[in-house]
All heavy atoms as a GROMACS GRO file, in nm:
protein
  605
    1MET      N    1  10.408  10.208  10.521
    1MET     CA    2  10.507  10.227  10.415
    1MET      C    3  10.648  10.230  10.483
    1MET      O    4  10.668  10.301  10.578
    1MET     CB    5  10.484  10.354  10.340
    1MET     CG    6  10.573  10.373  10.221
    1MET     SD    7  10.507  10.508  10.125
    1MET     CE    8  10.654  10.557  10.042
    2GLY      N    9  10.740  10.150  10.436
    2GLY     CA   10  10.870  10.150  10.489
    2GLY      C   11  10.884  10.056  10.612
    2GLY      O   12  10.990  10.052  10.670
    3VAL      N   13  10.781   9.985  10.644
    3VAL     CA   14  10.787   9.890  10.762
    3VAL      C   15  10.828   9.753  10.706
    3VAL      O   16  10.756   9.695  10.633
    3VAL     CB   17  10.651   9.884  10.834
    3VAL    CG1   18  10.658   9.785  10.954
    3VAL    CG2   19  10.609  10.023  10.878
    4VAL      N   20  10.947   9.712  10.745
    4VAL     CA   21  11.001   9.590  10.692
    4VAL      C   22  10.919   9.467  10.717
    4VAL      O   23  10.900   9.384  10.637
    4VAL     CB   24  11.146   9.568  10.743
    4VAL    CG1   25  11.202   9.432  10.699
    4VAL    CG2   26  11.238   9.676  10.691
    5ASP      N   27  10.862   9.455  10.839
    5ASP     CA   28  10.790   9.334  10.871
    5ASP      C   29  10.636   9.355  10.855
    5ASP      O   30  10.558   9.274  10.909
    5ASP     CB   31  10.819   9.288  11.013
    5ASP     CG   32  10.783   9.392  11.121
    5ASP    OD1   33  10.753   9.504  11.083
    5ASP    OD2   34  10.796   9.352  11.240
    6ALA      N   35  10.593   9.454  10.784
    6ALA     CA   36  10.449   9.473  10.762
    6ALA      C   37  10.393   9.353  10.683
    6ALA      O   38  10.450   9.304  10.591
    6ALA     CB   39  10.429   9.603  10.686
    7GLY      N   40  10.278   9.304  10.730
    7GLY     CA   41  10.212   9.194  10.659
    7GLY      C   42  10.268   9.056  10.689
    7GLY      O   43  10.233   8.966  10.618
    8ASP      N   44  10.354   9.038  10.793
    8ASP     CA   45  10.400   8.907  10.826
    8ASP      C   46  10.292   8.805  10.847
    8ASP      O   47  10.311   8.690  10.826
    8ASP     CB   48  10.496   8.914  10.950
    8ASP     CG   49  10.635   8.946  10.905
    8ASP    OD1   50  10.665   8.962  10.788
    8ASP    OD2   51  10.723   8.954  10.991
    9TYR      N   52  10.177   8.847  10.903
    9TYR     CA   53  10.067   8.759  10.932
    9TYR      C   54   9.952   8.777  10.838
    9TYR      O   55   9.848   8.718  10.856
    9TYR     CB   56  10.024   8.773  11.075
    9TYR     CG   57  10.140   8.741  11.173
    9TYR    CD1   58  10.209   8.849  11.236
    9TYR    CD2   59  10.178   8.614  11.195
    9TYR    CE1   60  10.315   8.818  11.322
    9TYR    CE2   61  10.284   8.583  11.279
    9TYR     CZ   62  10.350   8.688  11.344
    9TYR     OH   63  10.458   8.662  11.425
   10TRP      N   64   9.976   8.854  10.737
   10TRP     CA   65   9.867   8.875  10.638
   10TRP      C   66   9.939   8.881  10.502
   10TRP      O   67  10.040   8.948  10.484
   10TRP     CB   68   9.796   9.008  10.660
   10TRP     CG   69   9.686   9.036  10.565
   10TRP    CD1   70   9.696   9.124  10.457
   10TRP    CD2   71   9.556   8.985  10.566
   10TRP    NE1   72   9.578   9.121  10.392
   10TRP    CE2   73   9.489   9.040  10.458
   10TRP    CE3   74   9.490   8.895  10.646
   10TRP    CZ2   75   9.354   9.008  10.429
   10TRP    CZ3   76   9.355   8.866  10.620
   10TRP    CH2   77   9.290   8.923  10.510
   11HIS      N   78   9.894   8.805  10.406
   11HIS     CA   79   9.961   8.802  10.280
   11HIS      C   80   9.862   8.771  10.161
   11HIS      O   81   9.749   8.738  10.191
   11HIS     CB   82  10.070   8.697  10.276
   11HIS     CG   83  10.020   8.556  10.273
   11HIS    ND1   84   9.975   8.495  10.392
   11HIS    CD2   85   9.995   8.468  10.176
   11HIS    CE1   86   9.931   8.373  10.365
   11HIS    NE2   87   9.940   8.357  10.234
   12SER      N   88   9.910   8.792  10.048
   12SER     CA   89   9.831   8.755   9.924
   12SER      C   90   9.912   8.650   9.852
   12SER      O   91  10.026   8.679   9.817
   12SER     CB   92   9.811   8.880   9.833
   12SER     OG   93   9.734   8.974   9.907
   13ASP      N   94   9.854   8.539   9.828
   13ASP     CA   95   9.931   8.434   9.758
   13ASP      C   96   9.973   8.474   9.617
   13ASP      O   97   9.893   8.522   9.540
   13ASP     CB   98   9.841   8.303   9.748
   13ASP     CG   99   9.822   8.238   9.885
   13ASP    OD1  100   9.900   8.269   9.984
   13ASP    OD2  101   9.733   8.156   9.896
   14SER      N  102  10.097   8.463   9.594
   14SER     CA  103  10.160   8.487   9.463
   14SER      C  104  10.141   8.631   9.412
   14SER      O  105  10.148   8.656   9.290
   14SER     CB  106  10.103   8.387   9.362
   14SER     OG  107  10.141   8.256   9.397
   15SER      N  108  10.117   8.724   9.498
   15SER     CA  109  10.098   8.865   9.455
   15SER      C  110  10.228   8.927   9.409
   15SER      O  111  10.227   9.042   9.356
   15SER     CB  112  10.031   8.945   9.564
   15SER     OG  113  10.118   8.951   9.680
   16HIS      N  114  10.340   8.862   9.426
   16HIS     CA  115  10.468   8.915   9.374
   16HIS      C  116  10.482   8.890   9.226
   16HIS      O  117  10.573   8.951   9.162
   16HIS     CB  118  10.587   8.847   9.451
   16HIS     CG  119  10.586   8.700   9.446
   16HIS    ND1  120  10.502   8.619   9.518
   16HIS    CD2  121  10.657   8.616   9.360
   16HIS    CE1  122  10.522   8.493   9.490
   16HIS    NE2  123  10.618   8.488   9.393
   17HIS      N  124  10.394   8.810   9.168
   17HIS     CA  125  10.396   8.787   9.024
   17HIS      C  126  10.337   8.910   8.953
   17HIS      O  127  10.255   8.981   9.010
   17HIS     CB  128  10.324   8.660   8.984
   17HIS     CG  129  10.388   8.535   9.030
   17HIS    ND1  130  10.501   8.486   8.972
   17HIS    CD2  131  10.350   8.450   9.129
   17HIS    CE1  132  10.538   8.376   9.034
   17HIS    NE2  133  10.448   8.352   9.132
   18GLU      N  134  10.384   8.932   8.830
   18GLU     CA  135  10.326   9.048   8.752
   18GLU      C  136  10.174   9.032   8.743
   18GLU      O  137  10.101   9.124   8.753
   18GLU     CB  138  10.390   9.054   8.613
   18GLU     CG  139  10.345   9.176   8.535
   18GLU     CD  140  10.424   9.193   8.411
   18GLU    OE1  141  10.535   9.142   8.394
   18GLU    OE2  142  10.371   9.267   8.319
   19GLU      N  143  10.125   8.906   8.717
   19GLU     CA  144   9.982   8.881   8.715
   19GLU      C  145   9.951   8.780   8.825
   19GLU      O  146   9.976   8.658   8.809
   19GLU     CB  147   9.942   8.824   8.581
   19GLU     CG  148   9.796   8.808   8.565
   19GLU     CD  149   9.747   8.770   8.425
   19GLU    OE1  150   9.815   8.811   8.329
   19GLU    OE2  151   9.649   8.703   8.417
   20PRO      N  152   9.904   8.826   8.942
   20PRO     CA  153   9.879   8.735   9.055
   20PRO      C  154   9.774   8.631   9.020
   20PRO      O  155   9.700   8.644   8.930
   20PRO     CB  156   9.826   8.828   9.161
   20PRO     CG  157   9.867   8.964   9.124
   20PRO     CD  158   9.878   8.963   8.971
   21VAL      N  159   9.779   8.520   9.094
   21VAL     CA  160   9.686   8.410   9.074
   21VAL      C  161   9.547   8.463   9.101
   21VAL      O  162   9.526   8.559   9.180
   21VAL     CB  163   9.719   8.290   9.167
   21VAL    CG1  164   9.856   8.238   9.125
   21VAL    CG2  165   9.715   8.325   9.313
   22LYS      N  166   9.450   8.398   9.042
   22LYS     CA  167   9.307   8.444   9.053
   22LYS      C  168   9.240   8.372   9.166
   22LYS      O  169   9.128   8.408   9.218
   22LYS     CB  170   9.235   8.421   8.926
   22LYS     CG  171   9.279   8.511   8.809
   22LYS     CD  172   9.196   8.480   8.685
   22LYS     CE  173   9.231   8.562   8.564
   22LYS     NZ  174   9.349   8.629   8.552
   23ILE      N  175   9.296   8.264   9.214
   23ILE     CA  176   9.228   8.178   9.313
   23ILE      C  177   9.331   8.107   9.397
   23ILE      O  178   9.443   8.080   9.354
   23ILE     CB  179   9.135   8.078   9.242
   23ILE    CG1  180   9.074   7.976   9.342
   23ILE    CG2  181   9.204   8.002   9.132
   23ILE    CD1  182   8.973   7.879   9.276
   24THR      N  183   9.297   8.081   9.524
   24THR     CA  184   9.379   8.003   9.614
   24THR      C  185   9.298   7.884   9.658
   24THR      O  186   9.184   7.899   9.697
   24THR     CB  187   9.422   8.089   9.733
   24THR    OG1  188   9.507   8.195   9.689
   24THR    CG2  189   9.502   8.008   9.833
   25VAL      N  190   9.358   7.769   9.658
   25VAL     CA  191   9.294   7.649   9.702
   25VAL      C  192   9.367   7.597   9.827
   25VAL      O  193   9.490   7.585   9.822
   25VAL     CB  194   9.290   7.539   9.594
   25VAL    CG1  195   9.229   7.409   9.649
   25VAL    CG2  196   9.219   7.591   9.470
   26LEU      N  197   9.297   7.572   9.934
   26LEU     CA  198   9.355   7.523  10.055
   26LEU      C  199   9.319   7.375  10.073
   26LEU      O  200   9.204   7.338  10.052
   26LEU     CB  201   9.307   7.600  10.183
   26LEU     CG  202   9.333   7.750  10.174
   26LEU    CD1  203   9.265   7.822  10.291
   26LEU    CD2  204   9.481   7.780  10.167
   27HIS      N  205   9.413   7.293  10.116
   27HIS     CA  206   9.400   7.152  10.138
   27HIS      C  207   9.470   7.124  10.273
   27HIS      O  208   9.590   7.118  10.273
   27HIS     CB  209   9.447   7.073  10.026
   27HIS     CG  210   9.441   6.919  10.049
   27HIS    ND1  211   9.326   6.852  10.039
   27HIS    CD2  212   9.537   6.835  10.082
   27HIS    CE1  213   9.350   6.726  10.069
   27HIS    NE2  214   9.478   6.710  10.092
   28SER      N  215   9.390   7.088  10.374
   28SER     CA  216   9.454   7.061  10.500
   28SER      C  217   9.477   6.909  10.517
   28SER      O  218   9.390   6.831  10.503
   28SER     CB  219   9.359   7.111  10.611
   28SER     OG  220   9.411   7.080  10.739
   29LEU      N  221   9.602   6.882  10.551
   29LEU     CA  222   9.639   6.741  10.580
   29LEU      C  223   9.616   6.705  10.725
   29LEU      O  224   9.597   6.591  10.761
   29LEU     CB  225   9.783   6.714  10.536
   29LEU     CG  226   9.812   6.733  10.383
   29LEU    CD1  227   9.961   6.715  10.369
   29LEU    CD2  228   9.733   6.638  10.306
   30ARG      N  229   9.630   6.813  10.808
   30ARG     CA  230   9.615   6.795  10.950
   30ARG      C  231   9.553   6.917  11.008
   30ARG      O  232   9.606   7.023  10.988
   30ARG     CB  233   9.751   6.761  11.011
   30ARG     CG  234   9.748   6.721  11.153
   30ARG     CD  235   9.880   6.678  11.195
   30ARG     NE  236   9.900   6.700  11.337
   30ARG     CZ  237  10.010   6.704  11.404
   30ARG    NH1  238  10.121   6.696  11.337
   30ARG    NH2  239  10.008   6.728  11.530
   31ASN      N  240   9.445   6.906  11.080
   31ASN     CA  241   9.377   7.025  11.135
   31ASN      C  242   9.410   7.041  11.285
   31ASN      O  243   9.414   6.945  11.355
   31ASN     CB  244   9.226   7.008  11.120
   31ASN     CG  245   9.182   7.012  10.981
   31ASN    OD1  246   9.237   7.082  10.900
   31ASN    ND2  247   9.086   6.927  10.947
   32PRO      N  248   9.440   7.163  11.325
   32PRO     CA  249   9.463   7.189  11.469
   32PRO      C  250   9.332   7.166  11.550
   32PRO      O  251   9.223   7.182  11.495
   32PRO     CB  252   9.510   7.333  11.472
   32PRO     CG  253   9.450   7.395  11.350
   32PRO     CD  254   9.439   7.286  11.246
   33SER      N  255   9.354   7.133  11.675
   33SER     CA  256   9.235   7.110  11.761
   33SER      C  257   9.164   7.243  11.789
   33SER      O  258   9.042   7.245  11.820
   33SER     CB  259   9.276   7.045  11.890
   33SER     OG  260   9.373   7.121  11.959
   34ARG      N  261   9.237   7.351  11.781
   34ARG     CA  262   9.174   7.484  11.796
   34ARG      C  263   9.264   7.584  11.716
   34ARG      O  264   9.380   7.561  11.692
   34ARG     CB  265   9.160   7.522  11.940
   34ARG     CG  266   9.289   7.532  12.013
   34ARG     CD  267   9.266   7.557  12.159
   34ARG     NE  268   9.403   7.555  12.220
   34ARG     CZ  269   9.427   7.597  12.337
   34ARG    NH1  270   9.340   7.655  12.411
   34ARG    NH2  271   9.552   7.584  12.382
   35GLY      N  272   9.203   7.699  11.686
   35GLY     CA  273   9.280   7.802  11.609
   35GLY      C  274   9.291   7.756  11.464
   35GLY      O  275   9.206   7.684  11.408
   36GLY      N  276   9.392   7.806  11.396
   36GLY     CA  277   9.410   7.770  11.256
   36GLY      C  278   9.318   7.839  11.160
   36GLY      O  279   9.293   7.786  11.056
   37TYR      N  280   9.270   7.956  11.196
   37TYR     CA  281   9.169   8.017  11.116
   37TYR      C  282   9.232   8.079  10.994
   37TYR      O  283   9.343   8.129  10.994
   37TYR     CB  284   9.100   8.132  11.197
   37TYR     CG  285   9.033   8.080  11.321
   37TYR    CD1  286   9.090   8.110  11.444
   37TYR    CD2  287   8.917   8.000  11.315
   37TYR    CE1  288   9.033   8.059  11.565
   37TYR    CE2  289   8.863   7.956  11.425
   37TYR     CZ  290   8.917   7.981  11.548
   37TYR     OH  291   8.856   7.938  11.668
   38THR      N  292   9.156   8.081  10.883
   38THR     CA  293   9.200   8.144  10.761
   38THR      C  294   9.092   8.249  10.719
   38THR      O  295   8.978   8.214  10.713
   38THR     CB  296   9.221   8.042  10.645
   38THR    OG1  297   9.320   7.952  10.683
   38THR    CG2  298   9.250   8.109  10.516
   39ASP      N  299   9.138   8.369  10.709
   39ASP     CA  300   9.045   8.477  10.666
   39ASP      C  301   9.070   8.518  10.524
   39ASP      O  302   9.187   8.510  10.474
   39ASP     CB  303   9.063   8.597  10.754
   39ASP     CG  304   9.019   8.569  10.900
   39ASP    OD1  305   8.918   8.500  10.917
   39ASP    OD2  306   9.088   8.618  10.992
   40PHE      N  307   8.973   8.556  10.453
   40PHE     CA  308   8.984   8.606  10.314
   40PHE      C  309   8.934   8.748  10.309
   40PHE      O  310   8.843   8.784  10.384
   40PHE     CB  311   8.906   8.516  10.220
   40PHE     CG  312   8.962   8.378  10.209
   40PHE    CD1  313   8.912   8.277  10.293
   40PHE    CD2  314   9.057   8.347  10.115
   40PHE    CE1  315   8.965   8.148  10.294
   40PHE    CE2  316   9.111   8.220  10.111
   40PHE     CZ  317   9.064   8.123  10.195
   41CYS      N  318   8.991   8.828  10.221
   41CYS     CA  319   8.958   8.967  10.209
   41CYS      C  320   8.949   9.005  10.065
   41CYS      O  321   9.038   8.976   9.987
   41CYS     CB  322   9.060   9.045  10.288
   41CYS     SG  323   9.030   9.221  10.280
   42ASN      N  324   8.845   9.075  10.026
   42ASN     CA  325   8.829   9.128   9.891
   42ASN      C  326   8.896   9.269   9.892
   42ASN      O  327   8.834   9.361   9.940
   42ASN     CB  328   8.682   9.135   9.853
   42ASN     CG  329   8.660   9.186   9.719
   42ASN    OD1  330   8.741   9.266   9.663
   42ASN    ND2  331   8.550   9.149   9.651
   43MET      N  332   9.011   9.279   9.835
   43MET     CA  333   9.081   9.405   9.833
   43MET      C  334   9.022   9.506   9.747
   43MET      O  335   9.040   9.629   9.768
   43MET     CB  336   9.230   9.382   9.794
   43MET     CG  337   9.310   9.300   9.898
   43MET     SD  338   9.302   9.366  10.063
   43MET     CE  339   9.399   9.516  10.049
   44TYR      N  340   8.941   9.469   9.647
   44TYR     CA  341   8.869   9.565   9.566
   44TYR      C  342   8.764   9.631   9.658
   44TYR      O  343   8.743   9.756   9.653
   44TYR     CB  344   8.796   9.501   9.448
   44TYR     CG  345   8.895   9.456   9.342
   44TYR    CD1  346   8.925   9.320   9.323
   44TYR    CD2  347   8.956   9.547   9.256
   44TYR    CE1  348   9.014   9.279   9.224
   44TYR    CE2  349   9.044   9.509   9.156
   44TYR     CZ  350   9.073   9.372   9.142
   44TYR     OH  351   9.162   9.333   9.047
   45ALA      N  352   8.693   9.555   9.740
   45ALA     CA  353   8.595   9.611   9.832
   45ALA      C  354   8.660   9.702   9.938
   45ALA      O  355   8.605   9.803   9.970
   45ALA     CB  356   8.517   9.494   9.902
   46VAL      N  357   8.776   9.662   9.984
   46VAL     CA  358   8.854   9.749  10.072
   46VAL      C  359   8.884   9.878  10.018
   46VAL      O  360   8.860   9.984  10.072
   46VAL     CB  361   8.983   9.674  10.129
   46VAL    CG1  362   9.069   9.770  10.208
   46VAL    CG2  363   8.945   9.549  10.205
   47TYR      N  364   8.935   9.878   9.890
   47TYR     CA  365   8.967  10.005   9.823
   47TYR      C  366   8.846  10.088   9.805
   47TYR      O  367   8.846  10.212   9.832
   47TYR     CB  368   9.039   9.978   9.690
   47TYR     CG  369   9.067  10.107   9.617
   47TYR    CD1  370   9.179  10.181   9.652
   47TYR    CD2  371   8.982  10.150   9.521
   47TYR    CE1  372   9.205  10.304   9.586
   47TYR    CE2  373   9.009  10.273   9.453
   47TYR     CZ  374   9.122  10.343   9.490
   47TYR     OH  375   9.145  10.462   9.424
   48ASP      N  376   8.737  10.025   9.759
   48ASP     CA  377   8.612  10.102   9.734
   48ASP      C  378   8.559  10.163   9.861
   48ASP      O  379   8.494  10.270   9.854
   48ASP     CB  380   8.507  10.008   9.674
   48ASP     CG  381   8.533   9.967   9.532
   48ASP    OD1  382   8.622  10.030   9.470
   48ASP    OD2  383   8.482   9.864   9.488
   49ALA      N  384   8.590  10.110   9.981
   49ALA     CA  385   8.537  10.155  10.104
   49ALA      C  386   8.627  10.271  10.161
   49ALA      O  387   8.589  10.338  10.256
   49ALA     CB  388   8.530  10.048  10.208
   50LEU      N  389   8.745  10.296  10.100
   50LEU     CA  390   8.829  10.396  10.149
   50LEU      C  391   8.769  10.540  10.126
   50LEU      O  392   8.698  10.560  10.026
   50LEU     CB  393   8.963  10.400  10.075
   50LEU     CG  394   9.060  10.289  10.102
   50LEU    CD1  395   9.183  10.298  10.010
   50LEU    CD2  396   9.110  10.294  10.246
   51PRO      N  397   8.794  10.633  10.216
   51PRO     CA  398   8.749  10.771  10.192
   51PRO      C  399   8.811  10.829  10.066
   51PRO      O  400   8.929  10.792  10.033
   51PRO     CB  401   8.796  10.848  10.319
   51PRO     CG  402   8.834  10.745  10.415
   51PRO     CD  403   8.866  10.621  10.339
   52GLU      N  404   8.742  10.914   9.997
   52GLU     CA  405   8.799  10.975   9.876
   52GLU      C  406   8.936  11.046   9.901
   52GLU      O  407   9.024  11.041   9.816
   52GLU     CB  408   8.702  11.075   9.814
   52GLU     CG  409   8.580  11.002   9.750
   52GLU     CD  410   8.621  10.908   9.638
   52GLU    OE1  411   8.708  10.936   9.554
   52GLU    OE2  412   8.560  10.796   9.635
   53GLU      N  413   8.948  11.105  10.018
   53GLU     CA  414   9.079  11.172  10.053
   53GLU      C  415   9.188  11.072  10.049
   53GLU      O  416   9.299  11.104  10.002
   53GLU     CB  417   9.064  11.244  10.187
   53GLU     CG  418   9.190  11.319  10.227
   53GLU     CD  419   9.166  11.384  10.360
   53GLU    OE1  420   9.054  11.437  10.388
   53GLU    OE2  421   9.266  11.382  10.438
   54THR      N  422   9.168  10.954  10.099
   54THR     CA  423   9.274  10.850  10.109
   54THR      C  424   9.303  10.799   9.971
   54THR      O  425   9.420  10.778   9.930
   54THR     CB  426   9.231  10.736  10.201
   54THR    OG1  427   9.206  10.788  10.329
   54THR    CG2  428   9.339  10.627  10.205
   55LYS      N  429   9.204  10.781   9.884
   55LYS     CA  430   9.222  10.738   9.747
   55LYS      C  431   9.304  10.835   9.666
   55LYS      O  432   9.397  10.795   9.594
   55LYS     CB  433   9.088  10.717   9.677
   55LYS     CG  434   9.008  10.596   9.725
   55LYS     CD  435   8.880  10.584   9.649
   55LYS     CE  436   8.793  10.475   9.706
   55LYS     NZ  437   8.662  10.468   9.637
   56LYS      N  438   9.284  10.964   9.692
   56LYS     CA  439   9.364  11.066   9.619
   56LYS      C  440   9.503  11.067   9.671
   56LYS      O  441   9.600  11.079   9.599
   56LYS     CB  442   9.303  11.204   9.649
   56LYS     CG  443   9.172  11.228   9.568
   56LYS     CD  444   9.116  11.366   9.605
   56LYS     CE  445   8.972  11.378   9.542
   56LYS     NZ  446   8.908  11.502   9.580
   57LYS      N  447   9.522  11.044   9.801
   57LYS     CA  448   9.656  11.036   9.862
   57LYS      C  449   9.740  10.928   9.805
   57LYS      O  450   9.863  10.938   9.789
   57LYS     CB  451   9.640  11.030  10.011
   57LYS     CG  452   9.772  11.048  10.089
   57LYS     CD  453   9.739  11.048  10.242
   57LYS     CE  454   9.867  11.070  10.318
   57LYS     NZ  455   9.846  11.069  10.461
   58ILE      N  456   9.679  10.807   9.780
   58ILE     CA  457   9.757  10.694   9.734
   58ILE      C  458   9.758  10.676   9.582
   58ILE      O  459   9.826  10.592   9.532
   58ILE     CB  460   9.709  10.570   9.803
   58ILE    CG1  461   9.568  10.531   9.767
   58ILE    CG2  462   9.728  10.576   9.955
   58ILE    CD1  463   9.515  10.394   9.820
   59ALA      N  464   9.679  10.758   9.514
   59ALA     CA  465   9.670  10.742   9.367
   59ALA      C  466   9.808  10.760   9.299
   59ALA      O  467   9.884  10.842   9.337
   59ALA     CB  468   9.579  10.851   9.314
   60GLY      N  469   9.838  10.662   9.208
   60GLY     CA  470   9.961  10.670   9.134
   60GLY      C  471  10.084  10.616   9.204
   60GLY      O  472  10.191  10.616   9.153
   61ARG      N  473  10.068  10.569   9.329
   61ARG     CA  474  10.177  10.511   9.411
   61ARG      C  475  10.194  10.365   9.372
   61ARG      O  476  10.103  10.301   9.342
   61ARG     CB  477  10.160  10.532   9.557
   61ARG     CG  478  10.160  10.681   9.592
   61ARG     CD  479  10.169  10.694   9.740
   61ARG     NE  480  10.187  10.832   9.773
   61ARG     CZ  481  10.229  10.878   9.889
   61ARG    NH1  482  10.262  10.789   9.984
   61ARG    NH2  483  10.236  11.003   9.920
   62ASP      N  484  10.317  10.318   9.391
   62ASP     CA  485  10.350  10.178   9.370
   62ASP      C  486  10.402  10.121   9.498
   62ASP      O  487  10.451  10.194   9.586
   62ASP     CB  488  10.455  10.163   9.263
   62ASP     CG  489  10.403  10.197   9.126
   62ASP    OD1  490  10.286  10.165   9.089
   62ASP    OD2  491  10.476  10.261   9.050
   63ALA      N  492  10.398   9.989   9.510
   63ALA     CA  493  10.451   9.918   9.625
   63ALA      C  494  10.546   9.806   9.584
   63ALA      O  495  10.534   9.757   9.472
   63ALA     CB  496  10.342   9.864   9.711
   64ILE      N  497  10.637   9.774   9.670
   64ILE     CA  498  10.729   9.662   9.644
   64ILE      C  499  10.674   9.541   9.724
   64ILE      O  500  10.657   9.548   9.848
   64ILE     CB  501  10.867   9.698   9.690
   64ILE    CG1  502  10.930   9.810   9.609
   64ILE    CG2  503  10.960   9.568   9.679
   64ILE    CD1  504  11.060   9.860   9.660
   65HIS      N  505  10.650   9.435   9.655
   65HIS     CA  506  10.611   9.311   9.726
   65HIS      C  507  10.691   9.202   9.662
   65HIS      O  508  10.674   9.159   9.548
   65HIS     CB  509  10.459   9.281   9.701
   65HIS     CG  510  10.418   9.167   9.780
   65HIS    ND1  511  10.287   9.123   9.782
   65HIS    CD2  512  10.482   9.080   9.862
   65HIS    CE1  513  10.276   9.015   9.860
   65HIS    NE2  514  10.389   8.988   9.909
   66HIS      N  515  10.791   9.159   9.737
   66HIS     CA  516  10.885   9.059   9.692
   66HIS      C  517  10.860   8.924   9.756
   66HIS      O  518  10.823   8.918   9.874
   66HIS     CB  519  11.031   9.104   9.722
   66HIS     CG  520  11.132   9.036   9.640
   66HIS    ND1  521  11.174   8.910   9.663
   66HIS    CD2  522  11.204   9.084   9.540
   66HIS    CE1  523  11.264   8.879   9.573
   66HIS    NE2  524  11.285   8.979   9.494
   67VAL      N  525  10.880   8.818   9.678
   67VAL     CA  526  10.856   8.683   9.735
   67VAL      C  527  10.940   8.651   9.856
   67VAL      O  528  10.906   8.584   9.945
   67VAL     CB  529  10.867   8.575   9.623
   67VAL    CG1  530  11.013   8.570   9.578
   67VAL    CG2  531  10.823   8.440   9.669
   68SER      N  532  11.063   8.711   9.858
   68SER     CA  533  11.157   8.685   9.964
   68SER      C  534  11.187   8.813  10.041
   68SER      O  535  11.231   8.911   9.988
   68SER     CB  536  11.286   8.628   9.909
   68SER     OG  537  11.383   8.626  10.010
   69LYS      N  538  11.157   8.813  10.171
   69LYS     CA  539  11.193   8.926  10.252
   69LYS      C  540  11.343   8.957  10.247
   69LYS      O  541  11.385   9.072  10.241
   69LYS     CB  542  11.149   8.905  10.396
   69LYS     CG  543  11.174   9.030  10.482
   69LYS     CD  544  11.141   9.004  10.628
   69LYS     CE  545  10.992   9.001  10.645
   69LYS     NZ  546  10.953   9.003  10.785
   70ILE      N  547  11.422   8.855  10.235
   70ILE     CA  548  11.571   8.874  10.235
   70ILE      C  549  11.612   8.939  10.107
   70ILE      O  550  11.703   9.024  10.104
   70ILE     CB  551  11.641   8.732  10.246
   70ILE    CG1  552  11.612   8.678  10.384
   70ILE    CG2  553  11.792   8.748  10.222
   70ILE    CD1  554  11.653   8.527  10.401
   71ARG      N  555  11.544   8.916   9.993
   71ARG     CA  556  11.580   8.980   9.866
   71ARG      C  557  11.506   9.110   9.839
   71ARG      O  558  11.522   9.166   9.734
   71ARG     CB  559  11.561   8.879   9.758
   71ARG     CG  560  11.659   8.760   9.765
   71ARG     CD  561  11.636   8.646   9.669
   71ARG     NE  562  11.626   8.691   9.532
   71ARG     CZ  563  11.562   8.623   9.438
   71ARG    NH1  564  11.513   8.503   9.467
   71ARG    NH2  565  11.556   8.667   9.316
   72ASN      N  566  11.418   9.147   9.932
   72ASN     CA  567  11.343   9.271   9.914
   72ASN      C  568  11.439   9.387   9.923
   72ASN      O  569  11.513   9.402  10.021
   72ASN     CB  570  11.234   9.280  10.026
   72ASN     CG  571  11.144   9.399  10.008
   72ASN    OD1  572  11.189   9.505   9.960
   72ASN    ND2  573  11.026   9.383  10.057
   73PRO      N  574  11.444   9.475   9.823
   73PRO     CA  575  11.534   9.594   9.824
   73PRO      C  576  11.518   9.681   9.941
   73PRO      O  577  11.606   9.758   9.979
   73PRO     CB  578  11.512   9.661   9.694
   73PRO     CG  579  11.391   9.600   9.632
   73PRO     CD  580  11.361   9.473   9.702
   74ARG      N  581  11.398   9.686  10.005
   74ARG     CA  582  11.382   9.773  10.123
   74ARG      C  583  11.460   9.715  10.244
   74ARG      O  584  11.492   9.794  10.334
   74ARG     CB  585  11.233   9.778  10.161
   74ARG     CG  586  11.148   9.853  10.066
   74ARG     CD  587  11.005   9.870  10.117
   74ARG     NE  588  10.948   9.742  10.152
   74ARG     CZ  589  10.873   9.713  10.253
   74ARG    NH1  590  10.847   9.812  10.340
   74ARG    NH2  591  10.824   9.598  10.277
   75VAL      N  592  11.488   9.592  10.248
   75VAL     CA  593  11.551   9.530  10.361
   75VAL      C  594  11.702   9.536  10.353
   75VAL      O  595  11.772   9.553  10.453
   75VAL     CB  596  11.506   9.381  10.381
   75VAL    CG1  597  11.572   9.311  10.490
   75VAL    CG2  598  11.353   9.372  10.394
   76THR      N  599  11.754   9.524  10.233
   76THR     CA  600  11.900   9.517  10.211
   76THR      C  601  11.962   9.653  10.220
   76THR      O  602  11.900   9.755  10.206
   76THR     CB  603  11.940   9.448  10.086
   76THR    OG1  604  11.876   9.516   9.976
   76THR    CG2  605  11.896   9.301  10.087
   0.00000   0.00000   0.00000
């Protein structure tokens, strides 16, 4: 919380919209000879796996996720 560059290498497509997209489709025009891995994560499963103490600690909190880091109110 409060870390400006948190999530630079991990993101959720279009999660800045009030209703995020339900699916992401990837189409590669050129594949790297190595690397280029894409990982997916079920955030519902992540939340369900949290200890009850952590769930209570974060209950009712909100987060700012802005499409542009420059326009994010935490940065300016």
